[in-house]
Every structure is written in structure tokens, then in C-alpha cells.
C-alpha positions as CSV (number, residue, x, y, z in Angstrom):
1,M,-0.1,0.2,0.2
2,K,2.9,2.1,0.8
3,N,4.5,1.9,-2.8
4,L,1.5,2.3,-4.5
5,T,0.9,5.6,-2.3
6,I,4.6,6.6,-3.7
7,L,3.5,5.6,-7.3
8,L,0.4,7.4,-7.4
9,L,2.2,10.7,-6.0
10,L,4.9,10.5,-8.7
11,I,2.7,10.5,-11.2
12,L,0.5,13.6,-9.9
13,S,3.9,15.3,-9.1
14,T,4.8,14.6,-12.7
15,K,1.5,15.7,-14.6
16,I,1.6,18.8,-12.4
17,Y,5.1,19.7,-13.0
18,A,5.6,18.6,-16.6
19,Q,5.3,21.6,-19.2
20,T,4.3,20.7,-22.8
21,E,6.9,22.8,-25.2
22,Y,5.4,25.0,-28.2
23,Y,7.2,27.4,-30.8
24,S,5.9,30.6,-31.9
25,T,6.5,33.1,-34.8
26,D,4.5,36.4,-33.2
27,D,3.8,35.7,-30.0
28,K,0.8,34.6,-30.9
29,N,0.5,31.6,-32.6
30,R,1.5,28.4,-30.6
31,I,3.3,25.6,-32.8
32,S,4.3,22.1,-32.2
33,K,7.6,20.2,-32.4
34,L,5.5,18.3,-35.2
35,E,3.9,21.3,-36.6
36,L,7.1,23.1,-36.9
37,D,8.8,20.5,-38.7
38,K,5.9,20.1,-41.5
39,M,5.7,24.1,-41.7
40,S,9.7,24.2,-42.6
41,E,9.5,21.4,-44.9
42,E,6.2,23.2,-46.5
43,L,8.7,26.5,-46.7
44,K,12.0,24.7,-48.0
45,V,9.9,22.9,-50.9
46,K,8.2,26.0,-51.8
47,Y,11.7,28.2,-51.9
48,T,12.9,25.3,-53.7
49,K,10.4,25.5,-56.3
50,I,10.5,29.8,-56.9
51,L,14.4,29.9,-56.8
52,K,14.7,26.3,-58.9
53,K,17.5,25.0,-56.7
54,Q,17.9,23.5,-52.9
55,M,17.0,25.8,-50.3
56,F,17.0,25.3,-46.8
57,V,15.0,26.6,-43.9
58,N,17.4,27.7,-40.6
59,I,15.1,27.8,-37.3
60,E,16.7,30.3,-34.6
61,I,15.4,30.6,-31.0
62,K,15.1,34.2,-30.3
63,N,14.1,34.1,-26.4
64,T,12.0,31.6,-24.6
65,I,9.8,31.8,-21.8
66,K,9.2,29.2,-19.4
67,K,5.9,28.7,-17.6
68,K,4.6,26.5,-15.0
69,D,2.7,24.5,-17.8
70,S,4.6,25.3,-20.3
71,I,7.8,26.3,-22.5
72,I,7.4,28.5,-24.9
73,H,10.7,29.7,-27.9
74,K,9.7,32.4,-29.9
75,I,11.5,31.2,-33.0
76,S,12.2,32.9,-36.6
77,F,12.8,31.5,-40.0
78,S,16.2,32.4,-42.7
79,I,15.9,30.7,-46.0
80,N,19.6,29.8,-47.4
81,E,21.6,27.9,-49.9
82,K,22.9,25.6,-47.0
83,K,22.6,24.3,-43.6
84,T,24.1,27.1,-41.3
85,E,24.3,27.2,-37.3
86,S,23.6,31.0,-36.9
87,R,22.8,33.4,-40.4
88,F,25.9,35.8,-39.2
89,K,29.5,34.3,-40.1
90,N,32.1,34.9,-37.1
91,G,29.4,36.9,-34.7
92,S,30.4,39.8,-36.2
93,L,27.0,41.6,-36.7
94,S,26.0,40.1,-32.9
95,D,29.1,41.8,-31.7
96,L,27.5,45.6,-32.7
97,K,24.8,45.0,-30.8
98,N,24.0,47.7,-28.9
99,K,26.8,49.8,-29.9
100,E,27.7,52.6,-32.6
101,F,27.0,51.1,-36.3
102,I,30.1,50.9,-38.1
103,N,30.0,54.2,-40.8
104,F,29.3,53.4,-44.1
105,N,29.7,55.1,-47.8
106,L,27.2,53.7,-50.3
107,I,25.7,54.5,-53.6
108,N,22.1,55.1,-53.9
109,I,20.3,54.1,-56.8
110,L,20.4,57.7,-58.3
111,G,24.4,57.1,-58.3
112,D,24.6,59.4,-55.1
113,N,26.9,59.0,-52.5
114,F,25.1,57.8,-49.1
115,N,26.7,58.2,-45.9
116,S,25.6,56.8,-42.8
117,E,26.2,60.2,-40.5
118,K,22.9,61.4,-42.6
119,L,21.1,59.0,-40.6
120,K,21.7,60.2,-37.3
121,G,19.0,62.4,-35.5
122,K,16.1,59.6,-36.6
123,P,15.9,55.7,-35.8
124,T,16.7,53.9,-38.7
125,L,15.6,50.5,-40.2
126,I,18.0,48.8,-42.6
127,N,16.8,45.6,-44.4
128,F,19.5,43.5,-46.5
129,W,18.0,42.0,-49.7
130,F,18.6,41.0,-52.8
131,T,16.3,40.5,-56.0
132,K,16.0,36.8,-56.5
133,C,15.7,36.4,-52.2
134,A,11.7,35.2,-52.6
135,P,11.6,35.7,-48.6
136,C,12.9,39.0,-49.0
137,I,9.8,39.8,-51.7
138,D,7.0,37.9,-49.6
139,E,8.1,40.4,-46.9
140,M,8.0,44.2,-49.4
141,P,4.4,44.9,-49.6
142,I,4.5,44.8,-45.4
143,L,7.7,46.9,-45.0
144,N,5.9,49.5,-47.4
145,Q,3.0,50.0,-45.4
146,I,5.3,50.3,-42.4
147,Y,7.4,52.7,-44.7
148,E,4.0,54.8,-45.4
149,K,3.3,55.1,-41.4
150,Y,6.4,55.8,-39.8
151,K,8.5,57.8,-42.9
152,N,8.2,60.8,-41.4
153,D,10.0,59.9,-37.8
154,F,12.2,57.1,-39.7
155,N,14.9,56.6,-41.7
156,F,13.9,53.4,-44.4
157,I,17.0,51.9,-45.9
158,A,17.6,48.8,-48.3
159,V,20.9,47.4,-48.9
160,T,21.9,45.0,-51.5
161,Y,24.9,43.8,-53.5
162,E,23.7,43.6,-56.6
163,S,23.8,46.4,-59.2
164,K,22.1,49.7,-59.6
165,E,20.7,48.3,-63.0
166,N,19.5,44.9,-61.5
167,V,17.7,46.8,-59.0
168,E,16.2,49.3,-61.2
169,K,14.7,46.5,-63.3
170,F,13.5,44.8,-60.1
171,L,11.4,48.0,-59.0
172,K,9.5,48.0,-61.8
173,K,7.7,44.9,-61.1
174,H,8.2,45.0,-57.2
175,P,7.9,48.8,-56.0
176,F,9.7,48.4,-52.4
177,K,9.5,52.3,-50.9
178,F,13.2,52.3,-49.2
179,E,16.0,54.4,-50.0
180,Q,17.8,52.0,-52.3
181,L,21.9,51.6,-51.5
182,V,23.5,49.6,-54.4
183,N,26.7,47.1,-54.5
184,A,27.6,46.5,-51.4
185,N,29.0,43.5,-51.4
186,E,32.5,44.6,-49.2
187,F,30.0,46.3,-46.7
188,I,27.7,42.8,-46.2
189,D,30.8,41.0,-46.1
190,K,32.0,42.9,-43.7
191,L,29.1,42.3,-41.1
192,G,29.5,38.7,-42.0
193,I,25.6,38.3,-43.6
194,Q,25.0,34.9,-44.9
195,S,21.3,34.4,-45.1
196,Y,18.3,36.8,-46.1
197,P,16.4,39.1,-45.6
198,V,18.1,40.3,-42.3
199,N,16.5,43.8,-40.4
200,L,18.8,45.9,-38.6
201,F,17.3,48.8,-36.1
202,L,19.6,51.5,-35.1
203,D,18.5,54.4,-32.5
204,K,18.6,58.0,-33.2
205,N,21.9,57.9,-32.2
206,N,22.9,55.0,-34.8
207,I,23.3,52.4,-31.9
208,L,22.5,49.0,-33.0
209,R,19.7,48.2,-30.9
210,F,18.0,44.7,-32.6
211,I,18.2,42.5,-35.3
212,E,15.9,40.8,-36.4
213,N,15.3,37.8,-39.2
214,G,12.2,38.5,-41.8
215,L,9.0,38.9,-41.4
216,P,7.4,36.0,-39.4
217,Y,5.5,33.3,-41.4
218,S,2.3,32.1,-40.4
219,K,-0.5,30.0,-41.6
220,D,-4.0,31.4,-42.4
221,E,-7.1,29.6,-42.2
222,N,-6.7,27.6,-45.7
223,G,-3.5,26.3,-44.6
224,E,-1.2,28.5,-46.4
225,I,1.8,29.6,-45.4
226,S,2.5,33.8,-45.5
227,I,3.7,36.8,-44.2
228,N,0.6,38.4,-42.3
229,D,1.7,40.2,-39.7
230,N,3.6,43.8,-39.2
231,S,3.0,43.9,-35.3
232,E,7.0,42.7,-35.0
233,I,8.7,45.2,-36.4
234,I,5.8,47.8,-35.3
235,D,6.9,46.8,-31.6
236,I,10.6,47.4,-32.3
237,L,10.0,50.7,-34.2
238,E,7.8,52.1,-31.1
239,K,10.4,50.9,-28.8
240,I,13.3,53.0,-30.6
241,K,11.0,55.9,-31.5
């Protein structure tokens, strides 16, 4: 009888302290490990088909919240041509967090010089992208909405390693309202960015405050995977406004 009592107590204590593990892309949804694996595979198939080459989905756990009955991992996806442990090489970009961002001098789409000193005085969102990056294209309509809402209070910069000619041709089909800086190979390599998109958030003093992947993917009521929410970027912009 004593042994039975101990066994029952063990079972009850296990139930009381068991924590269900979830994943979330936007702090609202709750995704099981099985659902996460399925979503990752669907994204992999989708972008392999669109880009006509093998693509991989990398998942980064941005933070973890532990509750009495659950563990919730806030995650983001990056889509790349190879599997990576981190979306940054050598941690060079993450090492800059909470420090003044490195000075850069690039060329905009009009052929004019653009120096980062021009950014001081307003907070800044810098988006890194390229024309064949399907996730980059997916988030552009939402980034354009954010630009329209905050354009008087923030700088909005888009940086790519591609040429002025390629970007001009692309923008005819895909409007992207950010200030376009091109031919930025050396600058991007210096930061160590190796998968896209990446969004950087600087405060008005050019201090790098947040580093984020692209906007989160989620499934709609029809089971389609898409980007349909801008709340994550809005929250960050409000913090550094």
C-alpha cells in the first residue's frame, strides 16, 4: 500500500510539473514540434521550387519563456542555400549590438553617395535583401506599409550587393519604397551576413539595438503559409522611436 501511494504521488507530481513545449513565430500562435517540422518542410519545398535550386530552412530560437505548464520558444526562419548554425559568420554583426553601428559610404540607386552619418537624428530600419530572395520579396508589401506609416519619423534603408541596373529592373515589378543602396558587397561581407532577409534597427544615435530575420511566417485559415503580420516590426519601432 505504501509503495502504491508513492507511485501515485510520483504520477501526480509528473503531471503537475510537466511542461508542454511550443514554438511561436509572432508571440500569438503556438506551434508543436511536429507542426514546426511540417512548416519548415513546406517552406523548403516552396522556395526550392520558386528559386529552382535546393534551399534550406534554418530556425533560430530568439528567446524562451518558461511557464508552469509550458515552454514557449520565440523563433524566426531564414532561408538559405545551405544549412547554417547561425545566420551570421563569425558573429561579427551580433558583436555590434548595443554599439554605434559601423560607418558606411555606399551608392544609392540614383548614383549618389550615401554616408551613414546622414542617418543620425532619426531611428533607422536597414533591410538587407537581393532580387532573387523570395522571402525578401514576400515581406516588401508589409515593409512598404510600415514605411508609409513611419516615414516622417524614421529612416528606411534597403541594402543589396546587386547592381543599380538589376535593382532598377526589379523595382519595376516589385515596388520597394525604402532608400535603395546598391553594390554593397564589401559592406555586407564585413557584417558577415550570409542569409536573407535581415533587418537591423538603429536608434537616433546610430546605436544598433535589434537584429531580426525577416517577418514571421504563419498559416492562414486555408493552410497557406504567408507573411501576414507587421506587429513585430511595429513593436520594435515603437521601442526606439
